[in-house]
N, C-alpha and C positions, 0 to 999 in steps of 0.2 A: 551155371545150375553144376560144372566140380569144380569151380569156388564155393560156390553154398556148400556141397556138398564135406568136401573139403575143411570146412571151415566148423563146421560141424561135429568132420571128425579130430579135429583138433583141441574145442572147446570140450570134447568130449575127456580125451586125453588129460589135457588138463587139470579138468575136477577127479580124474581118478586120482591124479600123483596126488593131489593137494588132498582128498580124502585120505590118500594111502598115508598121507603124513602125518595129518590130525589126527587118526588113529591108535599109530604107532608112537608116539610120544605116549598118550591116557596107558599106554599097554605096557611103557616102560617102568611110567609110574606106580604101575598097579602091582608092578613085577618088585620092583625094590621094596615096598609096603609086606609084599608078602614075607622076602626075603631080611628084612629088617631084624625081628626077631633070633633069627636062626643066625642069617651070616650075613651081621652089617659090613664088614666090609665088603661083600660083592653087593647088597646094594646101594654103598656111595660109588661103586666101581660105574653102576649102570647112570647111575644120577649124573655123575660127572661126563658122561657120552650122553646130555641130551642137552639139546641148543638154547637157553631158556628165550631164546630169541623169537623160541619156534615152539612158546606156548601160548596161543592164541584166544585162548578163554581166562579169565580172572579165576575161576575155582581150577584150572589148570596150575597156573600162574603157583595161586594159594595154595596146592599141593604139594608144589616142586618144594617153594619153599620150607615148608612145614619140615619135608620127607628129607631136605637137604642138611636141615637143622638137626634132627633127629643122628640123621648115620653120622654124619662130624662127630656129635655129641658121646653116640654107639663108639664110636672109635676114639675115644678118646684123644681128641682135638679140640681144644678148644673153643670156647664158641666167646666169640670177638666182636664181630661184625654184626650189628643189629639191624641193619640195611634190610637182609635177606628175615627174617624171620616178621620185622613187618610186614609185608606184605601178607603174612597170612594172618597177624593179628589185628590187620585192618581188614579184612573177610571174612571171616568163621564170625556167625553172633550162636546166638542159644540154638538156631534152627540144627547148625551139625555142632552140638554142646560138646564132642572129644576129642576134634580137631582142635575149636576153640583151648579148650583147657590146655594140651597137649604146647601148643602156641604159646599161652601166655607163660606157661611152665617154662621152657625154652628160653622165651625170654629172657625170665627169672633170674638166667643162667648166667645172659651175657649182663645183664644188672649188675651180680653178682662179680663175674672179672673183670665190669670196671668200677666195683666199687661204689655205686651206685647203693646205698643200702635204702633210703627211701623207696626207688623205682621197684629194685627189690621188692619187698615189703607190698607194696603193689598191688604189682603184678602175678604173685602168689596168692595176694587174696584173688584174682580176679580168675587164677587155672582152676583156685577150689572151689569158687562159685560155680564155676560149669561144672564142675567134674559132680556137683550133689545132682545134676540132670540125668545122671545116666549110672550105671553100674558097671563099674571098672573099678574093681579094689589095687590091680597095680597101678596105675596112675594116681589115684588118693592116695598110697604107700609112696611112691615119688616125691607130691606133694606137701605131704605131711613131713615127712624128711630130708624135705631141700629146707622146709620153713623152722625145722630141730639146728638143722645144722647154725639158718641164720644167725634163730636165736642162741648159739652157744656162742659166736659168734662176737655174739653182742651181751655175753656174756650174762646171760638172764633163762639160767642156768632152770628154774620154773617149769620158765615154755619150752624149754629145751626136754625135761622132761614130757613134756604134757603131750608133744607132738611125737618125740620116739616111739611113745604108745600110740598114741594111735596113727605110726605108720608099721608097728611091731602087728598089729590088731586086723587091719587091713591083707595084711601079705599071710597073716596066719590062715583067715579066711581061701589062701589061695592055695595053702600048705607049699609059699618060695620060701624055699631051704634057707638058696644063702641072705635072699632081702630079708627075712623072719633075721638071722643071726647079724648082721648088721644095725637090723633095728633095737637087737638084746646091746649088742658092743653097744649104741651109740645110750641106748637109756641106761646103761654101765658107766660110761663117761661123765653121764647127768647128777649121777647120785655122788660120783669120785669128786666131780667139782665145785661140786654142793657139802662137799665135806659128812656125804652119810656112805662112809665107805662096807658095811654089814651091807646097804643096799647095792652097792658097784657089784664085790665081791658074788653078790648072789644073781646076776643076772649077767654077768659075766664066765660064770661057771652053768646057767643056762646053753647059753653062746656058744663055748666049750665045747658041752655035749651034744650040740647040735653040728657041731663043725668036726668032733670027732667021730661021729658017727656017717658023714657024708666023706671022710676022709678028706677033708678042706684042711692041704698043709699050709697055706697062708692065712687064712681065720683059725686056726688052731696057734699058728705062732701069735697073734693076734692076739690072743685070749693072753695065753704066757701072758703077752709083756706090757698088758690091760692088769692081769693081776699082779705083778710084780710092782708094779706104779706101786699097788695101795696099799700091798704088804711096805713097802719103801716108804710111801706118806704114813704109814701108822709107827713105825720104828722113830719115826725124824719126829714124830711128836713126843715120843715115850722120853 
C-alpha cells in the first residue's frame, strides 16, 4: 500500500517536471520571437540558453532553427552553417507560409555566403513563392531586396532595378523609412551601373532628402558618396 502510494507520488512528480520543462522551452522561443524586432541581441541570448536537445517536438525544433538563424542575421553574425536552417526548411510548408518564406530566405543568405549562386536563386524563389500566400510587406521587401543584390553581383542591372523597385514599393506600404532609403539607394546604384546618371541622381537625391529628414548620418554620408561617384563618372566621360 505504502509502496504503491509512493510510486504514484514519484510518477506525478516526474510528470510535473517533464511538463514544466516542456513548457519552459516554448516560452523561451516565444519571448525570443517577441524581442526579435526591438532587441535582437536579447533574443539571441535567450536562444543561446536553450538546449536544442531539450526540444522534444518537430515544431519546436523547427521554430528554434528559424529563430536562431534570424537572431544571428539580425546581430550581423554571418550565416554560414546550413545544418540549422535545414531543420526549418524541411519542416515548414504552405501550412505555415510565413515561417517557410523566412526559412528559405535565410537559407538563401547562407548560399550567398558560400558563393552558391544557383542555390541562392532557387531558395529566394521558394521564399518569394511562400510570401505570396501572406500579407507581410516587410518580408516581401527583404526578399526583393535580396534578389536585387543577387542580380547586382551578376551584373544584371535591369533585373536589379526591377527588384529594387519592388522592394521600395513594399517598404513604402509599411512606411519603413530606413528600408525605403536603402531601396532608393539600390535603385540609384542600378541606374548608375547601367550608365543612366540622371536617373541615378534622382533616386540618390530622394534618398538624401529622406535621410536628412530622419537625421540618419550614415545614410546621408552614403548618399553624398554615391552622388559624388556619379558626378565623377560624368566628368571622366566628358
